[in-house]
N, C-alpha and C positions, 0 to 999 in steps of 0.2 A: 491812726484815728480812729475813736471811738466810735463804737457800734449806735449805741444810744444815741449819742447826739448825732451822728447821719439819719438815723430813722424820723428822728425830730426834726431834721432840717427839709429831711422831705415830706415830712407831712407838712409842716409847716408850708413848702410850695404847693402841693397838692390842696392845703385849704387855701390858699389867696386866691389859684387858678379856680377854684369854683366858686368862690363868692364872685370873682369877675366874672364868670359866666353865667351867674344867677340875678348879677344886677344887670349885666348887657340886656337879658331877657324882659327886664322891665322898662326900658330906655327903646322910647320910637325911633323905626329906624330910617335914619336921612337919605337913604340911598334911592337915587332912579332904577337901579337893580332890584327888582322884589326877592327876597331871599337874602340879601345881603348883608353881611353882620360886622360890626369894628372888628371883630377878635382881640377883644380885651384879653381874655384868658391866653391868649398865644404870648403876650406880653411876661407871663411870668415862665413859660415855656424859654423863651429867647433868653430870657436871665439864666434859668436854669443851665442852657446849653455851653453861656459862654461862664460860667460858677464852675461847676461842677466837674473836672477834669474825665470821671467816664460819662461816657453819654448814654449808657445803660441807667443810670441815674436818672437824667434828662426823660429817659422813656417812661420809666416809672412812674415819673411824677405826669404826665401827660396821657397815659393809661390809667392812672387811678382818677385823675380829673375828669376822664370819659365815662369810667363806670358810675362815677358817681353822679356826676349830671346826669346820666340815663336814667340811674334810680330815682333821682329827684326833679326832672322835666324832659324827660322825654320818654320813648317805644323804643322797638326793635330797630325798626327805619332811622332814629335819630342816631342811635347806636350807629347803624350801618356807613350812616351820610360822615358823623364824626371821627369813625375809627379809618375811613378810607382818607377822608382830607389830612388825617393825622400821618399816616402812614407815608404820604407822598410829600407830604411840606415836612417833616420830619428827617425824614430820606433827602431831602434837597439841600435843606440847612444842615445838616450832617456834611451831608458833601461839600459844599459851598464853602464853609468856613476851613474845611479841613484842608482846603486849596490854599487859604491864607491870602487869595486875587482879591475877596470882596469884604467892604466893610459889615460890621454889625447891622447900619441899616438894608444895606445891599440884599444880606443872609434873609432878614425879616421880608422884605419885600418879596424876594422869592417863594420865600414860606407862604407867603401869603396869596400869589398866584397859584403855587401848586397844591395848596387847603379846595381851594376851588377846582382844580381839573383832577383832584380824590374826588371830590363829590359827585363831582359830573359825569364818571367815569360809574359811581354807582348808579345813579340817574337813568344810565344807559342801561344798565341792566335790569333796575327793577321797574320803566316804565315799557323796556322792551321796543325801545325806541332812539337809536343814533340823533335823531333832529332836536333834541335838547340840546345839541353840543352846539348850536347853532347860537344858545345862549352866553357861550363861553367864556368868548370876548369879552361883552360888557363886562361877566363876572371878574374876569383876569384884570381889568382896569381897575376895580372896585378893590381886587385881593390886592393889586401893585400900590396902590393909597394908603389902605387902611396896613398895611405892610411896614410902609415908611413910614406912618405914623407910631405904629408900635415899635418898629427900631429906633425913633428917636427917642420914645418914649424910655427904651429898655435901657440907651445908652447914657441917658442924664442919669438914670435909676442906679447903674453899675458904677459910674462915676463916683455916686452919693456911697454904693454900698464898700466899695474900696477903702472907705476912710474908717469903718467900724472894725472895732478889732478881730471880731466873730467872722469875718470876710476870711481872712488866712484859714481860718478852720472850714471853713465852706470850701475853699479850694481847693484844700488837701482834703476834703473827706473821700474815702474810698481808693485815693490813691499808693 
């Protein structure tokens, strides 16, 4: 596998994820739960998880997006919330995918839920009060819903990607 090709593909994935993150910041949030988001940038994470054979490449994409999104549209608190959510979500999605017992949509839904759990763990530390966890059931429902929508979108996107000649090269990146 050509290292330049792999670097370019990872860069494209990071750029796509960052653009979706920035677009999402411009959208009005249609949720009952304040602070809940669609998680559009997670679409790229899920697609990368099912595209690259090495999970390290998906982690690079996720970390690159978090660092750049913090630089463009956040501060240290945004970074802490993002990284905590990403660690919980990525760990859960990687584990569930590896078991081969869950569909892509189920893996994505779990990622949406666990992302909120990670963020709530950081919130408990920042505000030094565990009462913020009372908000977790509502955020978990929102995370499951958005995770399902992201999973459905990723499923259809991957079906289209598989038709592209470049997909086989992406699938073998780093193998």
